[in-house]
C-alpha positions as CSV (number, residue, x, y, z in Angstrom):
1,K,118.4,81.8,87.0
2,Q,115.9,83.6,84.4
3,L,113.1,82.6,86.6
4,K,114.5,84.2,89.6
5,I,115.2,87.3,87.7
6,K,111.6,87.5,86.3
7,T,110.2,86.9,89.8
8,G,112.5,89.8,91.1
9,V,111.2,92.2,88.4
10,V,107.6,91.4,89.3
11,K,108.2,91.9,93.0
12,R,110.1,95.1,92.4
13,V,107.6,96.7,90.0
14,G,104.7,95.7,92.2
15,K,106.5,97.5,95.2
16,E,107.2,100.6,93.1
17,K,103.5,100.7,92.1
18,L,102.2,100.6,95.6
19,S,104.9,103.1,96.8
20,Y,103.8,105.7,94.2
21,R,100.1,105.1,95.4
22,K,101.1,105.8,98.9
23,E,103.3,108.9,97.9
24,A,100.2,110.0,96.0
25,D,98.0,109.9,99.0
26,Q,100.4,111.6,101.1
27,Q,101.0,114.4,98.8
28,K,97.2,114.9,98.5
29,A,96.9,115.1,102.4
30,K,99.9,117.6,102.3
31,I,98.2,119.8,99.7
32,E,94.9,119.9,101.7
33,K,96.8,120.9,104.7
34,M,98.7,123.6,103.0
35,K,95.4,124.9,101.7
36,E,93.8,124.9,105.1
37,E,96.6,126.6,106.7
38,G,96.6,129.3,103.9
39,K,100.1,128.6,102.5
40,D,101.3,130.6,99.3
41,M,99.5,129.5,96.3
42,H,102.6,129.1,94.3
43,D,103.8,126.6,96.9
44,V,100.2,124.8,96.6
45,R,100.6,124.6,92.8
46,K,104.1,123.5,93.1
47,M,103.0,120.7,95.2
48,G,100.0,119.8,92.8
49,E,102.7,119.6,90.0
50,V,104.6,117.1,92.0
51,L,101.4,115.1,92.7
52,Q,100.5,114.9,88.9
53,E,104.0,113.7,88.3
54,T,103.4,111.0,90.8
55,L,100.0,110.0,89.5
56,M,101.4,109.9,86.1
57,M,104.1,107.0,87.2
58,I,101.1,104.8,88.5
59,P,99.9,103.8,85.2
60,D,103.4,103.3,84.0
61,C,104.3,100.9,86.8
62,H,100.8,99.1,86.1
63,R,101.7,98.5,82.5
64,R,105.2,97.3,83.5
65,L,103.8,95.0,86.1
66,V,101.2,93.6,83.5
67,A,104.2,92.9,81.1
68,A,106.4,91.5,83.8
69,S,103.8,89.1,85.2
70,G,102.8,88.0,81.7
71,E,106.5,87.0,80.9
72,L,106.7,85.4,84.2
73,S,103.6,83.3,83.7
74,S,104.6,82.4,80.2
75,M,108.0,81.3,81.6
76,L,106.4,79.1,84.1
77,E,104.5,77.5,81.4
78,I,107.4,76.9,79.2
79,E,109.6,75.6,82.0
80,A,107.0,73.5,83.7
81,D,108.8,70.3,82.9
82,L,111.6,71.4,85.3
83,N,109.2,71.4,88.1
84,T,108.1,67.8,87.9
85,D,108.0,67.2,91.6
86,G,106.2,70.3,92.5
87,E,108.8,71.5,94.9
88,C,111.3,73.6,93.0
89,E,111.7,76.6,95.2
90,E,112.1,79.2,92.2
91,F,108.6,77.9,90.9
92,I,107.0,78.1,94.3
93,A,108.4,81.7,94.8
94,A,107.3,82.7,91.2
95,K,103.7,81.4,91.7
96,A,103.3,83.3,95.0
97,Q,104.7,86.5,93.3
98,L,102.2,86.1,90.5
99,K,99.4,85.8,93.0
100,E,100.6,89.0,94.8
101,A,101.1,90.8,91.4
102,E,97.4,90.1,90.6
103,E,96.3,91.6,93.8
104,Q,98.6,94.6,93.1
105,M,96.9,95.1,89.5
106,K,93.6,95.4,91.1
107,V,94.7,98.5,93.1
108,E,94.5,101.5,91.1
């Protein structure tokens, strides 16, 4: 049961990080569009502040992703004896999620 929970945590935090990255890119594009259209500078500055808040969340998500995947991989090592036949679904799912998390950690 703990293995499922930790796998879910890694999955959720990874999605969160990607979502913040995507949101930051969208906000950058929106700010550029606002500048081109000559919108009020106050509005542009406010959007800049929102962008900064979003960008601050990415390193936090990255830290949590590193911690969660570390916990999951150590749990896999500790509980390896439960997966003697190599066919335990939770183990397969956890290993797949760890591989995905490694890819997500490479993305800034």
